[in-house]
All heavy atoms as an XYZ file, in Angstrom:
690
protein
N       0.794     -1.214      0.026
C       0.008      0.021     -0.009
C       0.867      1.218      0.014
O       0.554      2.229     -0.655
N       1.967      1.232      0.747
C       2.793      2.410      0.864
C       3.441      2.692     -0.464
O       3.556      3.895     -0.862
C       3.904      2.152      1.970
C       4.607      3.395      2.325
N       4.063      4.479      2.946
C       5.877      3.769      2.110
C       4.920      5.425      3.146
N       6.058      4.986      2.679
N       3.816      1.693     -1.196
C       4.460      1.906     -2.534
C       3.462      2.455     -3.515
O       3.734      3.386     -4.276
C       5.010      0.618     -3.047
N       2.210      1.948     -3.447
C       1.185      2.502     -4.411
C       0.798      3.979     -4.031
O       0.532      4.772     -4.868
C      -0.015      1.629     -4.382
C       0.179      0.247     -5.036
C      -1.082     -0.625     -4.944
C       0.543      0.418     -6.518
N       0.780      4.249     -2.717
C       0.529      5.634     -2.271
C       1.571      6.604     -2.805
O       1.263      7.782     -3.077
C       0.372      5.685     -0.797
C      -0.084      7.011     -0.186
C      -1.427      7.478     -0.782
C      -0.184      6.921      1.311
N       2.704      6.113     -2.905
C       3.839      6.962     -3.454
C       3.491      7.386     -4.868
O       3.706      8.542     -5.266
C       5.209      6.242     -3.425
N       2.898      6.445     -5.633
C       2.532      6.815     -7.018
C       1.374      7.807     -7.059
O       1.288      8.653     -7.918
C       2.223      5.560     -7.834
C       3.495      4.867     -8.280
C       3.930      3.706     -7.636
C       4.289      5.445     -9.228
C       5.104      3.123     -7.991
C       5.478      4.821     -9.628
C       5.890      3.663     -8.987
O       7.079      3.068     -9.343
N       0.421      7.668     -6.082
C      -0.660      8.591     -5.985
C      -0.078     10.011     -5.759
O      -0.494     10.975     -6.421
C      -1.642      8.211     -4.837
C      -2.622      9.351     -4.568
C      -2.337      6.918     -5.204
N       0.866     10.103     -4.874
C       1.521     11.419     -4.627
C       2.309     11.922     -5.827
O       2.199     13.146     -6.142
C       2.471     11.324     -3.394
C       1.795     10.997     -2.048
C       0.807     12.075     -1.649
O       1.077     13.266     -1.920
O      -0.219     11.747     -1.061
N       3.026     11.062     -6.561
C       3.763     11.486     -7.669
C       2.798     11.973     -8.803
O       3.036     12.985     -9.383
C       4.623     10.304     -8.223
C       5.866     10.040     -7.410
S       6.861      8.828     -8.211
C       6.470      7.364     -7.182
N       1.734     11.208     -9.007
C       0.803     11.637    -10.018
C       0.082     12.951     -9.655
O      -0.220     13.735    -10.504
C      -0.225     10.517    -10.272
C       0.378      9.272    -10.944
C      -0.665      8.134    -10.967
C       0.773      9.592    -12.414
N      -0.131     13.174     -8.384
C      -0.731     14.428     -7.939
C       0.207     15.591     -8.217
O      -0.154     16.623     -8.689
C      -1.092     14.343     -6.466
C      -1.610     15.679     -5.889
C      -2.928     16.154     -6.560
O      -3.628     15.318     -7.106
O      -3.155     17.332     -6.499
N       1.472     15.396     -7.986
C       2.468     16.412     -8.259
C       2.550     16.713     -9.794
O       2.624     17.810    -10.214
C       3.843     16.039     -7.743
C       3.937     16.081     -6.208
C       5.296     15.537     -5.713
O       6.210     15.250     -6.538
N       5.447     15.518     -4.427
N       2.464     15.610    -10.564
C       2.456     15.745    -12.013
C       1.245     16.550    -12.493
O       1.322     17.387    -13.383
C       2.548     14.432    -12.712
C       3.893     13.730    -12.422
O       4.865     14.374    -12.017
O       3.921     12.471    -12.618
N       0.154     16.240    -11.890
C      -1.144     16.932    -12.261
C      -0.980     18.428    -11.961
O      -1.388     19.281    -12.793
C      -2.341     16.410    -11.486
C      -3.662     17.075    -11.957
C      -4.780     16.666    -10.985
N      -4.583     17.104     -9.616
C      -4.785     18.365     -9.186
N      -5.147     19.278    -10.086
N      -4.621     18.722     -7.987
N      -0.433     18.825    -10.818
C      -0.239     20.232    -10.461
C       0.698     20.884    -11.439
O       0.538     22.010    -11.796
C       0.225     20.371     -9.026
C      -0.788     20.171     -8.008
C      -0.389     20.623     -6.628
N       0.853     20.019     -6.137
C       0.966     18.955     -5.321
N      -0.181     18.427     -4.907
N       2.060     18.481     -4.979
N       1.729     20.160    -11.946
C       2.590     20.697    -12.855
C       1.972     20.977    -14.197
O       2.342     21.980    -14.889
N       1.007     20.198    -14.590
C       0.275     20.422    -15.839
C      -0.715     21.561    -15.724
O      -1.235     22.031    -16.718
C      -0.460     19.139    -16.242
C       0.460     18.045    -16.767
C      -0.363     16.756    -16.916
C       1.129     18.405    -18.042
N      -1.018     22.020    -14.510
C      -1.994     23.088    -14.314
C      -1.349     24.504    -14.481
O      -2.051     25.501    -14.359
C      -2.563     23.045    -12.961
C      -3.579     21.932    -12.780
C      -4.203     21.902    -11.397
O      -3.620     22.551    -10.459
O      -5.137     21.187    -11.195
N      -0.009     24.552    -14.751
C       0.598     25.870    -14.927
C      -0.066     26.637    -16.051
O      -0.276     26.110    -17.152
C       2.055     25.680    -15.212
N      -0.431     27.841    -15.735
C      -1.164     28.668    -16.723
C      -0.335     29.956    -16.990
O       0.345     30.447    -16.074
C      -2.540     29.050    -16.287
C      -3.463     27.901    -16.176
C      -2.520     29.770    -14.924
N      -0.415     30.455    -18.200
C       0.298     31.732    -18.501
C      -0.295     32.904    -17.717
O      -1.491     32.926    -17.470
C       0.036     31.916    -19.982
C      -0.475     30.627    -20.556
C      -1.070     29.875    -19.434
N       0.510     33.781    -17.201
C       0.091     34.855    -16.442
C      -0.059     36.178    -17.200
O      -0.757     37.045    -16.761
C       1.050     35.088    -15.223
C       1.020     33.961    -14.180
C       1.888     34.276    -13.023
N       3.271     34.258    -13.496
C       4.158     33.447    -12.967
N       3.877     32.630    -11.930
N       5.427     33.388    -13.378
N       0.671     36.295    -18.331
C       0.585     37.504    -19.138
C      -0.168     37.241    -20.415
O       0.073     36.284    -21.095
C       1.985     38.013    -19.388
C       2.737     38.389    -18.142
C       4.191     38.797    -18.458
O       4.691     38.529    -19.551
O       4.796     39.417    -17.625
N      -1.041     38.182    -20.749
C      -1.832     38.095    -21.965
C      -1.110     38.717    -23.179
O      -0.760     39.866    -23.152
C      -3.147     38.817    -21.711
S      -4.269     38.747    -23.117
N      -0.937     37.888    -24.237
C      -0.225     38.424    -25.421
C      -1.180     39.159    -26.357
O      -0.646     39.759    -27.371
C       0.302     37.182    -26.066
C      -0.643     36.083    -25.715
C      -1.158     36.470    -24.288
N      -2.467     39.202    -26.050
C      -3.378     39.850    -26.931
C      -3.025     41.278    -27.176
O      -2.744     42.019    -26.267
C      -4.805     39.764    -26.366
C      -5.910     40.343    -27.266
C      -6.064     39.443    -28.484
C      -7.225     40.443    -26.503
N      -3.003     41.665    -28.460
C      -2.619     43.014    -28.788
C      -1.151     43.151    -29.214
O      -0.722     44.243    -29.587
N      -0.362     42.071    -29.065
C       0.996     42.149    -29.449
C       1.230     42.032    -30.923
O       2.280     42.377    -31.463
C       1.800     41.008    -28.764
N       0.162     41.581    -31.671
C       0.275     41.450    -33.145
C       1.458     40.523    -33.462
O       1.716     39.547    -32.822
N       2.160     40.789    -34.538
C       3.303     40.019    -34.927
C       4.556     40.652    -34.414
O       5.584     40.678    -35.010
C       3.338     39.832    -36.455
N       4.494     41.265    -33.262
C       5.640     41.912    -32.679
C       5.551     43.420    -32.805
O       6.421     44.174    -32.191
N       4.558     43.893    -33.550
C       4.481     45.331    -33.796
C       3.192     45.950    -33.151
O       2.917     47.089    -33.351
C       4.475     45.608    -35.321
N       2.476     45.156    -32.423
C       1.248     45.656    -31.792
C       0.040     45.630    -32.693
O       0.087     44.916    -33.662
N      -0.969     46.363    -32.396
C      -2.227     46.347    -33.156
C      -2.702     47.774    -33.362
O      -2.423     48.674    -32.467
C      -3.291     45.445    -32.502
O      -4.468     45.534    -33.313
C      -3.684     45.982    -31.113
N      -3.413     48.040    -34.404
C      -3.984     49.365    -34.620
C      -5.395     49.425    -34.072
O      -5.968     50.518    -34.041
C      -4.029     49.640    -36.133
O      -4.781     48.679    -36.779
C      -2.586     49.724    -36.738
N      -5.953     48.290    -33.615
C      -7.270     48.339    -33.032
C      -7.228     48.964    -31.633
O      -6.293     48.690    -30.872
C      -7.862     46.875    -32.902
C      -8.140     46.245    -34.228
C      -7.418     45.196    -34.690
C      -9.218     46.689    -35.004
C      -7.694     44.623    -35.857
C      -9.579     46.097    -36.195
C      -8.752     45.084    -36.711
N      -8.195     49.823    -31.356
C      -8.223     50.494    -30.076
C      -8.763     49.608    -28.916
O      -9.862     49.662    -28.479
C      -9.164     51.703    -30.299
C     -10.117     51.223    -31.326
C      -9.313     50.283    -32.229
N      -7.867     48.710    -28.490
C      -8.309     47.753    -27.407
C      -7.700     48.216    -26.104
O      -6.628     48.826    -26.016
C      -7.896     46.311    -27.677
C      -6.363     46.164    -27.841
C      -8.587     45.839    -29.015
C      -5.900     44.734    -27.918
N      -8.408     47.916    -25.004
C      -7.894     48.155    -23.657
C      -7.234     46.830    -23.199
O      -7.876     45.907    -22.775
C      -8.981     48.522    -22.718
C      -8.500     48.874    -21.314
O      -7.359     48.577    -20.998
O      -9.343     49.398    -20.529
N      -5.883     46.754    -23.362
C      -5.190     45.509    -23.128
C      -5.316     45.081    -21.636
O      -5.425     43.848    -21.407
C      -3.705     45.606    -23.488
C      -3.553     45.846    -25.012
C      -2.053     45.823    -25.420
N      -1.520     44.499    -25.207
C      -0.342     44.329    -24.594
N       0.406     45.302    -24.221
N       0.101     43.059    -24.422
N      -5.242     45.999    -20.713
C      -5.353     45.594    -19.276
C      -6.751     45.022    -18.994
O      -6.850     43.997    -18.318
C      -5.042     46.777    -18.439
N      -7.736     45.661    -19.503
C      -9.126     45.195    -19.234
C      -9.372     43.876    -19.893
O      -9.978     42.943    -19.344
C     -10.146     46.253    -19.777
C     -11.575     45.864    -19.511
C     -12.454     47.018    -19.919
N     -13.824     46.583    -19.826
C     -14.781     46.960    -20.672
N     -14.456     47.730    -21.667
N     -16.002     46.507    -20.509
N      -8.909     43.702    -21.150
C      -9.060     42.457    -21.853
C      -8.297     41.322    -21.131
O      -8.795     40.207    -21.038
C      -8.563     42.584    -23.309
O      -9.254     43.730    -23.902
C      -8.858     41.369    -24.097
N      -7.111     41.595    -20.670
C      -6.324     40.587    -19.997
C      -7.052     40.121    -18.746
O      -7.091     38.880    -18.451
C      -4.954     41.160    -19.638
N      -7.543     41.012    -17.954
C      -8.347     40.620    -16.807
C      -9.587     39.880    -17.126
O      -9.910     38.856    -16.524
C      -8.747     41.897    -16.029
C      -7.545     42.663    -15.378
C      -6.921     41.845    -14.264
C      -5.820     42.703    -13.607
N      -4.946     41.932    -12.839
N     -10.256     40.239    -18.171
C     -11.485     39.533    -18.609
C     -11.222     38.119    -19.038
O     -12.053     37.203    -18.878
C     -12.194     40.362    -19.752
N      -9.991     37.901    -19.578
C      -9.641     36.578    -20.041
C      -8.932     35.692    -18.959
O      -8.575     34.618    -19.205
C      -8.702     36.699    -21.285
C      -9.325     37.243    -22.531
C      -8.267     37.432    -23.600
C     -10.449     36.319    -23.030
N      -8.795     36.270    -17.770
C      -8.251     35.563    -16.622
C      -6.747     35.670    -16.506
O      -6.180     34.902    -15.674
N      -6.121     36.558    -17.173
C      -4.697     36.783    -17.067
C      -4.429     37.792    -15.904
O      -5.322     38.578    -15.569
C      -4.070     37.298    -18.319
C      -4.042     36.296    -19.436
C      -5.070     36.277    -20.384
C      -2.993     35.378    -19.567
C      -5.051     35.357    -21.409
C      -3.002     34.472    -20.617
C      -4.032     34.431    -21.479
N      -3.211     37.824    -15.417
C      -2.898     38.768    -14.371
C      -2.689     40.234    -14.928
O      -3.046     41.212    -14.314
C      -1.655     38.378    -13.600
C      -1.783     37.163    -12.735
C      -0.547     36.725    -12.012
O       0.446     37.455    -12.143
O      -0.583     35.631    -11.401
N      -2.086     40.214    -16.175
C      -1.779     41.555    -16.761
C      -1.475     41.310    -18.245
O      -1.180     40.164    -18.673
C      -0.566     42.147    -16.066
N      -1.467     42.348    -19.007
C      -1.083     42.233    -20.449
C       0.445     42.008    -20.510
O       1.202     42.470    -19.619
C      -1.466     43.544    -21.078
C      -1.587     44.488    -19.961
C      -1.960     43.712    -18.779
N       0.928     41.362    -21.513
C       2.342     41.236    -21.723
C       3.043     42.648    -21.915
O       2.522     43.406    -22.769
C       2.654     40.351    -22.964
O       3.958     40.232    -23.192
N       4.070     42.945    -21.169
C       4.645     44.310    -21.310
C       5.475     44.564    -22.572
O       5.660     45.655    -22.946
C       5.543     44.379    -20.065
C       5.911     42.988    -19.721
C       4.735     42.155    -20.160
N       5.913     43.509    -23.254
C       6.714     43.644    -24.454
C       6.217     42.799    -25.543
O       6.067     41.552    -25.484
C       8.196     43.240    -24.118
C       9.075     43.593    -25.293
O       9.082     42.856    -26.272
N       9.929     44.570    -25.073
N       5.833     43.422    -26.703
C       5.189     42.667    -27.773
C       6.203     41.648    -28.407
O       5.782     40.577    -28.781
C       4.684     43.604    -28.813
O       5.746     44.383    -29.423
N       7.433     41.934    -28.499
C       8.389     41.011    -29.116
C       8.499     39.779    -28.239
O       8.553     38.612    -28.723
C       9.794     41.662    -29.304
C       9.796     42.772    -30.373
C      11.151     43.411    -30.390
C       9.392     42.206    -31.683
N       8.605     39.970    -26.927
C       8.725     38.807    -26.037
C       7.431     37.973    -26.043
O       7.429     36.750    -26.021
C       9.027     39.247    -24.634
C       9.400     38.200    -23.633
C       8.175     37.468    -22.992
O       7.102     38.058    -22.926
O       8.332     36.283    -22.657
N       6.310     38.679    -26.147
C       4.979     37.968    -26.124
C       4.796     37.050    -27.332
O       4.253     35.959    -27.190
C       3.860     38.998    -26.153
N       5.322     37.421    -28.511
C       5.140     36.631    -29.657
C       6.261     35.607    -29.883
O       6.139     34.685    -30.712
C       4.862     37.417    -30.974
C       3.640     38.269    -30.802
C       6.036     38.315    -31.251
N       7.385     35.814    -29.296
C       8.533     34.903    -29.561
C       8.898     33.971    -28.448
O       9.682     33.073    -28.551
C       9.762     35.758    -29.942
O      10.214     36.539    -28.849
N       8.331     34.204    -27.243
C       8.642     33.386    -26.078
C       8.015     31.945    -26.192
O       6.921     31.812    -26.626
C       8.155     33.999    -24.787
O       8.394     33.147    -23.690
N       8.817     31.053    -25.852
C       8.364     29.650    -25.864
C       8.302     29.046    -24.439
O       8.211     27.867    -24.201
C       9.225     28.711    -26.728
C       9.401     29.225    -28.174
C       8.076     29.143    -28.906
N       8.239     29.546    -30.312
C       7.880     30.778    -30.790
N       7.361     31.664    -29.976
N       8.052     31.040    -32.044
N       8.328     29.944    -23.458
C       8.426     29.549    -22.055
C       7.277     28.666    -21.655
O       7.394     27.592    -21.077
C       8.486     30.783    -21.143
C       8.654     30.393    -19.668
C       8.798     31.659    -18.861
N       9.850     32.516    -19.284
C       9.601     33.707    -19.875
N       8.396     34.154    -20.081
N      10.610     34.461    -20.256
N       6.034     29.082    -21.968
C       4.838     28.309    -21.577
C       4.845     26.927    -22.203
O       4.474     25.967    -21.561
C       3.602     29.096    -21.930
C       3.466     30.448    -21.195
O       3.965     30.537    -20.071
O       2.914     31.406    -21.773
N       5.197     26.898    -23.510
C       5.261     25.584    -24.145
C       6.286     24.710    -23.575
O       6.094     23.474    -23.325
C       5.457     25.767    -25.631
N       7.437     25.308    -23.226
C       8.532     24.496    -22.598
C       8.133     23.996    -21.185
O       8.377     22.827    -20.886
C       9.760     25.386    -22.451
O      10.118     25.922    -23.710
C      10.959     24.627    -21.886
N       7.418     24.802    -20.424
C       7.024     24.361    -19.092
C       6.003     23.243    -19.184
O       6.051     22.232    -18.511
C       6.375     25.524    -18.296
C       5.679     25.082    -17.084
C       7.491     26.514    -17.970
N       5.081     23.231    -20.172
C       4.071     22.253    -20.379
C       4.703     20.963    -20.877
O       4.430     19.949    -20.333
C       3.006     22.752    -21.445
C       1.958     21.713    -21.742
C       1.013     21.405    -20.803
C       1.923     21.053    -22.924
C       0.015     20.473    -20.987
C       0.928     20.155    -23.234
C      -0.003     19.851    -22.227
N       5.686     21.021    -21.790
C       6.342     19.872    -22.288
C       7.154     19.211    -21.171
O       7.238     17.939    -21.083
C       7.191     20.175    -23.548
C       8.029     18.985    -23.998
C       6.261     20.546    -24.716
N       7.822     20.029    -20.359
C       8.632     19.543    -19.227
C       7.633     18.794    -18.247
O       8.000     17.707    -17.674
C       9.319     20.587    -18.491
N       6.485     19.307    -17.981
C       5.506     18.655    -17.134
C       5.040     17.340    -17.707
O       4.900     16.329    -16.993
C       4.280     19.546    -16.815
N       4.855     17.267    -19.013
C       4.527     16.005    -19.671
C       5.662     14.979    -19.580
O       5.389     13.758    -19.382
C       4.160     16.265    -21.136
C       2.844     16.871    -21.484
C       2.751     17.149    -23.018
C       1.695     16.137    -20.937
N       6.887     15.501    -19.671
C       8.019     14.549    -19.533
C       8.058     13.954    -18.141
O       8.361     12.773    -17.913
C       9.330     15.279    -19.869
N       7.794     14.797    -17.142
C       7.806     14.285    -15.728
C       6.594     13.237    -15.585
O       6.856     12.247    -14.879
C       7.659     15.441    -14.740
C       8.863     16.321    -14.638
C       8.549     17.558    -13.801
C      10.020     15.513    -14.049
N       5.463     13.526    -16.159
C       4.392     12.580    -16.036
C       4.748     11.278    -16.720
O       4.502     10.195    -16.201
C       3.179     13.162    -16.696
C       1.926     12.234    -16.850
C       1.483     11.702    -15.426
C       0.830     12.917    -17.609
N       5.378     11.336    -17.880
C       5.847     10.106    -18.645
C       6.857      9.351    -17.796
O       6.755      8.095    -17.721
C       6.412     10.467    -19.938
N       7.699     10.073    -17.076
C       8.691      9.354    -16.196
C       7.935      8.613    -15.055
O       8.310      7.461    -14.750
C       9.693     10.334    -15.618
O      10.323     11.017    -16.728
C      10.661      9.702    -14.780
N       6.991      9.277    -14.485
C       6.234      8.640    -13.390
C       5.483      7.416    -13.879
O       5.522      6.311    -13.260
C       5.204      9.662    -12.775
O       5.923     10.724    -12.215
C       4.338      8.988    -11.674
N       4.819      7.537    -15.061
C       4.106      6.429    -15.604
C       5.066      5.278    -15.990
O       4.697      4.094    -15.828
C       3.217      6.839    -16.765
C       2.076      7.789    -16.432
C       1.410      8.255    -17.683
C       1.109      7.143    -15.488
N       6.243      5.605    -16.471
C       7.276      4.602    -16.825
C       7.672      3.838    -15.596
O       7.838      2.637    -15.578
C       8.455      5.282    -17.496
O       9.493      4.337    -17.728
N       7.942      4.586    -14.482
C       8.291      3.951    -13.202
C       7.187      2.976    -12.754
O       7.501      1.912    -12.276
C       8.601      5.005    -12.179
C       9.880      5.791    -12.393
C      10.019      6.867    -11.290
N      10.152      6.257     -9.997
C      10.209      6.938     -8.841
N      10.239      8.207     -8.851
N      10.315      6.287     -7.697
N       5.966      3.458    -12.847
C       4.878      2.665    -12.395
C       4.780      1.355    -13.280
O       4.628      0.245    -12.754
C       3.541      3.451    -12.462
C       2.283      2.643    -12.184
C       2.291      2.051    -10.717
C       1.032      3.535    -12.384
N       4.924      1.487    -14.539
C       4.916      0.342    -15.461
C       6.016     -0.596    -15.114
O       5.790     -1.871    -15.101
N       7.212     -0.116    -14.867
C       8.322     -0.997    -14.525
C       8.060     -1.721    -13.185
O       8.392     -2.918    -13.090
C       9.676     -0.195    -14.491
N       7.524     -0.992    -12.245
C       7.207     -1.716    -10.934
C       6.107     -2.765    -11.098
O       6.201     -3.809    -10.482
C       6.817     -0.634     -9.854
C       8.022      0.099     -9.253
O       9.181     -0.383     -9.500
O       7.823      1.090     -8.580
N       5.114     -2.441    -11.920
C       4.063     -3.469    -12.166
C       4.646     -4.704    -12.801
O       4.330     -5.798    -12.400
C       2.939     -2.883    -12.988
C       2.140     -1.882    -12.162
C       1.972     -3.992    -13.525
C       1.135     -1.075    -12.902
N       5.535     -4.537    -13.782
C       6.187     -5.659    -14.401
C       7.005     -6.448    -13.316
O       6.952     -7.669    -13.257
C       7.122     -5.252    -15.536
C       8.034     -6.365    -16.008
C       6.278     -4.735    -16.696
N       7.720     -5.756    -12.497
C       8.549     -6.365    -11.455
C       7.670     -7.114    -10.480
O       7.969     -8.233    -10.088
C       9.395     -5.325    -10.741
C      10.323     -5.761     -9.661
C      11.381     -6.716    -10.230
C      10.909     -4.624     -8.879
N       6.548     -6.516    -10.020
C       5.707     -7.082     -9.081
C       4.916     -8.304     -9.590
O       4.523     -9.171     -8.809
C       4.652     -6.079     -8.514
C       5.270     -4.967     -7.812
C       6.487     -4.886     -7.134
C       4.772     -3.629     -7.627
N       6.700     -3.697     -6.588
C       5.697     -2.855     -6.876
C       3.589     -2.993     -8.080
C       5.456     -1.538     -6.574
C       3.399     -1.727     -7.765
C       4.283     -0.989     -7.022
N       4.698     -8.384    -10.880
C       3.927     -9.467    -11.411
C       4.860    -10.586    -12.090
O       4.295    -11.564    -12.547
C       2.987     -8.966    -12.493
O       3.692     -8.339    -13.562
C       1.900     -8.062    -11.908
N       6.094    -10.364    -11.981
C       7.001    -11.376    -12.531
C       7.352    -12.400    -11.384
O       7.745    -12.047    -10.285
C       8.357    -10.723    -12.988
O       8.027     -9.798    -13.968
C       9.345    -11.738    -13.544
N       7.182    -13.711    -11.654
C       7.494    -14.676    -10.625
C       8.972    -14.775    -10.293
O       9.838    -14.375    -11.013
C       6.999    -16.045    -11.222
C       6.714    -15.834    -12.672
C       6.691    -14.312    -12.926
């Protein structure tokens, strides 16, 4: 039971890692040059659930940080599932 509970804890940590959400809203950054539409970026960011608009349009459109964090969380989940699979094989082998 203790060994299986360890996997429950590991999977819970992996789930929390997958919940990481972007904090800055890139809306209005355009292709790095902004937008000509008269939008209120701060109001729109809050309405969409972000903490604030992205302060720099170039960083907003070229950053891969959020994708990298998500892929890293998936890699950790895959490692946990691999460990679980290896233990199940070990436990069921005579």
